[in-house]
N, CA, C and O of each residue as an XYZ file, in Angstrom:
416
protein
N      67.847     51.134     75.398
C      66.430     51.158     75.084
C      65.887     52.524     75.521
O      66.043     52.928     76.673
N      65.262     53.211     74.598
C      64.685     54.505     74.947
C      63.379     54.294     75.688
O      62.653     53.327     75.455
N      63.106     55.212     76.574
C      61.911     55.114     77.403
C      60.727     55.704     76.643
O      60.789     56.827     76.144
N      59.658     54.932     76.566
C      58.439     55.402     75.915
C      57.278     55.198     76.879
O      57.096     54.118     77.441
N      56.512     56.240     77.054
C      55.348     56.156     77.937
C      54.135     55.742     77.118
O      53.829     56.331     76.082
N      53.459     54.720     77.608
C      52.285     54.203     76.908
C      51.061     54.356     77.793
O      51.141     54.294     79.020
N      49.931     54.557     77.140
C      48.674     54.687     77.882
C      48.198     53.307     78.323
O      48.714     52.284     77.874
N      47.231     53.299     79.187
C      46.648     52.040     79.665
C      46.071     51.246     78.486
O      46.217     50.026     78.415
N      45.418     51.956     77.570
C      44.838     51.307     76.391
C      45.920     50.668     75.531
O      45.742     49.558     75.031
N      47.046     51.366     75.357
C      48.143     50.808     74.576
C      48.676     49.530     75.214
O      48.948     48.548     74.523
N      48.826     49.550     76.552
C      49.305     48.360     77.236
C      48.305     47.220     77.106
O      48.714     46.069     76.948
N      47.021     47.500     77.167
C      46.008     46.452     77.003
C      46.134     45.814     75.617
O      46.032     44.595     75.478
N      46.355     46.640     74.601
C      46.510     46.125     73.237
C      47.788     45.297     73.104
O      47.788     44.249     72.457
N      48.873     45.768     73.715
C      50.143     45.039     73.666
C      49.995     43.679     74.345
O      50.451     42.664     73.817
N      49.365     43.659     75.502
C      49.175     42.410     76.252
C      48.305     41.439     75.459
O      48.591     40.243     75.409
N      47.263     41.947     74.851
C      46.395     41.105     74.024
C      47.167     40.549     72.829
O      47.019     39.378     72.478
N      47.993     41.396     72.207
C      48.796     40.976     71.063
C      49.757     39.852     71.469
O      49.954     38.898     70.716
N      50.357     39.967     72.668
C      51.257     38.916     73.143
C      50.507     37.608     73.338
O      51.009     36.545     72.973
N      49.310     37.673     73.910
C      48.520     36.456     74.119
C      48.212     35.770     72.790
O      48.292     34.547     72.675
N      47.858     36.575     71.789
C      47.493     36.032     70.482
C      48.701     35.553     69.690
O      48.563     34.722     68.792
N      49.887     36.070     70.014
C      51.088     35.742     69.251
C      51.582     34.317     69.484
O      52.241     33.734     68.624
N      51.261     33.763     70.648
C      51.761     32.432     70.974
C      53.177     32.450     71.525
O      53.710     31.402     71.889
N      53.792     33.617     71.591
C      55.142     33.758     72.132
C      55.079     33.922     73.637
O      54.109     34.459     74.172
N      56.130     33.454     74.327
C      56.174     33.736     75.760
C      56.521     35.209     75.940
O      56.952     35.869     74.995
N      56.335     35.716     77.141
C      56.489     37.154     77.389
C      57.896     37.658     77.093
O      58.054     38.731     76.511
N      58.918     36.904     77.481
C      60.311     37.336     77.271
C      60.623     37.451     75.783
O      61.171     38.460     75.338
N      60.280     36.433     75.020
C      60.537     36.453     73.572
C      59.764     37.578     72.908
O      60.299     38.292     72.061
N      58.503     37.734     73.294
C      57.673     38.801     72.727
C      58.302     40.171     73.003
O      58.403     41.002     72.101
N      58.719     40.402     74.239
C      59.308     41.693     74.611
C      60.591     41.961     73.837
O      60.814     43.078     73.370
N      61.437     40.938     73.700
C      62.669     41.105     72.922
C      62.352     41.457     71.475
O      62.951     42.361     70.893
N      61.403     40.727     70.908
C      61.055     40.910     69.500
C      60.505     42.309     69.229
O      60.755     42.876     68.165
N      59.764     42.863     70.175
C      59.127     44.167     69.969
C      59.822     45.307     70.721
O      59.305     46.423     70.778
N      60.988     45.022     71.292
C      61.756     46.066     71.956
C      61.091     46.629     73.203
O      61.188     47.824     73.480
N      60.423     45.774     73.947
C      59.736     46.201     75.168
C      60.529     45.774     76.394
O      61.249     44.777     76.366
N      60.392     46.524     77.448
C      60.973     46.138     78.727
C      60.096     45.041     79.322
O      58.899     45.236     79.535
N      60.706     43.879     79.591
C      59.905     42.783     80.154
C      59.403     43.149     81.546
O      58.329     42.709     81.958
N      60.175     43.949     82.269
C      59.749     44.378     83.604
C      58.474     45.219     83.503
O      57.537     45.018     84.275
N      58.435     46.151     82.564
C      57.238     46.982     82.364
C      56.065     46.134     81.885
O      54.927     46.322     82.315
N      56.362     45.192     80.982
C      55.309     44.317     80.460
C      54.647     43.538     81.597
O      53.421     43.504     81.703
N      55.472     42.910     82.449
C      54.920     42.128     83.560
C      54.140     43.015     84.532
O      53.093     42.616     85.042
N      54.648     44.202     84.782
C      53.967     45.129     85.703
C      52.574     45.470     85.184
O      51.600     45.447     85.937
N      52.485     45.784     83.902
C      51.187     46.163     83.333
C      50.265     44.962     83.168
O      49.049     45.085     83.319
N      50.838     43.801     82.859
C      50.009     42.598     82.736
C      49.432     42.211     84.092
O      48.267     41.824     84.185
N      50.237     42.314     85.138
C      49.748     42.022     86.479
C      48.643     42.990     86.875
O      47.630     42.575     87.439
N      48.822     44.269     86.588
C      47.798     45.269     86.887
C      46.508     45.004     86.144
O      45.421     45.176     86.698
N      46.618     44.585     84.892
C      45.427     44.291     84.090
C      44.719     43.056     84.627
O      43.491     43.039     84.705
N      45.476     42.013     85.002
C      44.875     40.801     85.562
C      44.162     41.095     86.871
O      43.076     40.572     87.124
N      44.772     41.930     87.703
C      44.174     42.295     88.992
C      42.861     43.031     88.776
O      41.871     42.743     89.449
N      42.842     43.989     87.835
C      41.607     44.729     87.542
C      40.528     43.794     87.035
O      39.364     43.935     87.409
N      40.898     42.832     86.181
C      39.922     41.882     85.643
C      39.314     41.046     86.754
O      38.108     40.799     86.766
N      40.168     40.601     87.707
C      39.652     39.793     88.815
C      38.710     40.584     89.692
O      37.679     40.072     90.129
N      39.063     41.842     89.952
C      38.213     42.682     90.802
C      36.865     42.887     90.126
O      35.823     42.787     90.773
N      36.882     43.177     88.811
C      35.622     43.380     88.088
C      34.794     42.104     88.070
O      33.577     42.154     88.248
N      35.442     40.959     87.858
C      34.723     39.689     87.817
C      34.141     39.341     89.178
O      32.996     38.897     89.271
N      34.919     39.539     90.231
C      34.420     39.184     91.552
C      33.347     40.146     92.034
O      32.472     39.753     92.806
N      33.397     41.395     91.595
C      32.394     42.369     92.011
C      31.018     41.989     91.479
O      30.003     42.305     92.100
N      30.976     41.311     90.331
C      29.690     40.949     89.759
C      29.187     39.598     90.268
O      28.077     39.189     89.928
N      29.983     38.905     91.072
C      29.571     37.577     91.511
C      29.532     37.441     93.038
O      29.800     36.368     93.577
N      29.202     38.521     93.718
C      29.085     38.453     95.163
C      27.869     37.625     95.560
O      26.855     37.607     94.864
N      27.991     36.952     96.672
C      26.890     36.185     97.239
C      26.458     36.902     98.500
O      27.283     37.169     99.374
N      25.182     37.218     98.608
C      24.687     37.921     99.782
C      24.484     36.917    100.913
O      23.781     35.918    100.762
N      25.112     37.206    102.044
C      24.994     36.350    103.219
C      24.468     37.155    104.391
O      24.729     38.353    104.506
N      23.731     36.488    105.253
C      23.279     37.134    106.484
C      24.223     36.708    107.591
O      24.514     35.523    107.756
N      24.695     37.679    108.343
C      25.574     37.402    109.464
C      24.702     37.116    110.688
O      23.861     37.935    111.060
N      24.903     35.952    111.314
C      24.086     35.646    112.483
C      24.444     36.569    113.642
O      25.557     37.089    113.721
N      23.488     36.760    114.530
C      23.705     37.618    115.693
C      24.765     37.075    116.628
O      25.484     37.845    117.264
N      24.872     35.768    116.719
C      25.878     35.153    117.585
C      26.650     34.125    116.775
O      26.178     33.638    115.749
N      27.818     33.813    117.243
C      28.628     32.811    116.574
C      28.052     31.441    116.885
O      27.768     31.123    118.040
N      27.883     30.638    115.856
C      27.362     29.289    116.060
C      28.432     28.284    115.695
O      29.183     28.488    114.741
N      28.503     27.231    116.427
C      29.463     26.154    116.162
C      28.678     24.926    115.714
O      27.662     24.571    116.312
N      29.154     24.296    114.674
C      28.522     23.076    114.206
C      29.110     21.891    114.969
O      30.315     21.832    115.211
N      28.272     20.980    115.331
C      28.751     19.853    116.123
C      29.608     18.894    115.290
O      30.523     18.273    115.830
N      29.335     18.760    114.004
C      30.079     17.844    113.146
C      30.988     18.611    112.186
O      31.053     18.268    111.006
N      31.670     19.613    112.651
C      32.536     20.416    111.798
C      33.677     19.563    111.255
O      34.421     18.952    112.022
N      33.813     19.522    109.922
C      34.897     18.754    109.309
C      36.031     19.661    108.851
O      37.082     19.171    108.438
N      35.839     20.950    108.916
C      36.889     21.866    108.508
C      36.479     23.305    108.703
O      35.300     23.622    108.860
N      37.471     24.166    108.692
C      37.233     25.593    108.844
C      37.994     26.308    107.748
O      39.201     26.117    107.598
N      37.298     27.129    106.981
C      37.942     27.982    105.971
C      38.220     29.324    106.617
O      37.324     29.929    107.207
N      39.447     29.792    106.512
C      39.813     31.111    107.018
C      40.064     32.011    105.830
O      40.853     31.660    104.953
N      39.417     33.161    105.774
C      39.616     34.131    104.708
C      39.595     35.517    105.326
O      38.580     35.952    105.869
N      40.735     36.212    105.238
C      40.910     37.497    105.911
C      40.545     37.325    107.384
O      41.160     36.504    108.064
N      39.590     38.051    107.888
C      39.235     37.928    109.305
C      37.971     37.088    109.502
O      37.376     37.118    110.579
N      37.560     36.352    108.489
C      36.338     35.547    108.571
C      36.658     34.066    108.683
O      37.711     33.608    108.239
N      35.745     33.334    109.277
C      35.850     31.887    109.379
C      34.549     31.272    108.891
O      33.463     31.782    109.168
N      34.672     30.174    108.165
C      33.501     29.438    107.711
C      33.675     27.993    108.159
O      34.569     27.293    107.684
N      32.811     27.548    109.079
C      32.862     26.177    109.582
C      32.037     25.305    108.653
O      30.892     25.624    108.333
N      32.632     24.202    108.226
C      31.975     23.305    107.277
C      31.628     21.990    107.960
O      32.402     21.474    108.766
N      30.465     21.457    107.633
C      30.113     20.146    108.153
C      29.984     19.175    106.988
O      30.128     19.569    105.831
N      29.717     17.927    107.285
C      29.695     16.871    106.275
C      28.580     17.049    105.243
O      28.645     16.444    104.173
N      27.573     17.854    105.530
C      26.455     18.003    104.597
C      26.690     19.094    103.548
O      25.807     19.346    102.728
N      27.850     19.744    103.552
C      28.136     20.822    102.591
C      28.200     20.242    101.182
O      28.879     19.245    100.936
N      27.488     20.877    100.272
C      27.478     20.466     98.872
C      28.856     20.723     98.253
O      29.375     21.835     98.340
N      29.444     19.707     97.635
C      30.805     19.809     97.084
C      30.894     20.845     95.968
O      31.891     21.562     95.875
N      29.875     20.938     95.124
C      29.900     21.919     94.025
C      29.844     23.346     94.573
O      30.536     24.232     94.072
N      29.032     23.564     95.586
C      28.951     24.890     96.204
C      30.287     25.267     96.808
O      30.747     26.398     96.654
N      30.917     24.314     97.500
C      32.207     24.564     98.125
C      33.272     24.863     97.068
O      34.103     25.749     97.268
N      33.260     24.143     95.957
C      34.217     24.382     94.872
C      34.038     25.780     94.293
O      35.023     26.468     94.023
N      32.786     26.209     94.099
C      32.526     27.557     93.585
C      32.988     28.627     94.575
O      33.550     29.646     94.176
N      32.751     28.393     95.855
C      33.188     29.332     96.870
C      34.706     29.464     96.879
O      35.237     30.573     96.929
N      35.401     28.332     96.831
C      36.863     28.377     96.852
C      37.418     29.035     95.591
O      38.418     29.751     95.651
N      36.779     28.796     94.461
C      37.203     29.432     93.208
C      37.001     30.946     93.295
O      37.849     31.713     92.840
N      35.895     31.370     93.871
C      35.619     32.808     94.005
C      36.598     33.493     94.954
O      36.923     34.666     94.770
N      37.067     32.772     95.961
C      37.990     33.346     96.934
C      39.439     33.333     96.463
O      40.278     34.038     97.024
N      39.741     32.537     95.437
C      41.136     32.444     94.985
C      41.533     33.590     94.103
O      42.675     33.650     93.645
């Protein structure tokens, strides 16, 4: 297989074409003479950029309290990077689901 350098735009078009084709990535790459390793690398990079752009537009502004507070009826603790979120029984389930989806 000869090596061909493709631009970011070309890879975006190739990835979109694969999605629309209905073929799995391996079959698509074989059919079009692409390196599956390169395809996966560029698809992962594109997915990561999409997530960063999506999450950047959906930040929730929070105020950090001056001191750490503990809830007396804590039912769980979410750990994310170096942050902790203590949850009590009154937490709205839909809000919690949206928060977990945003963090995933």
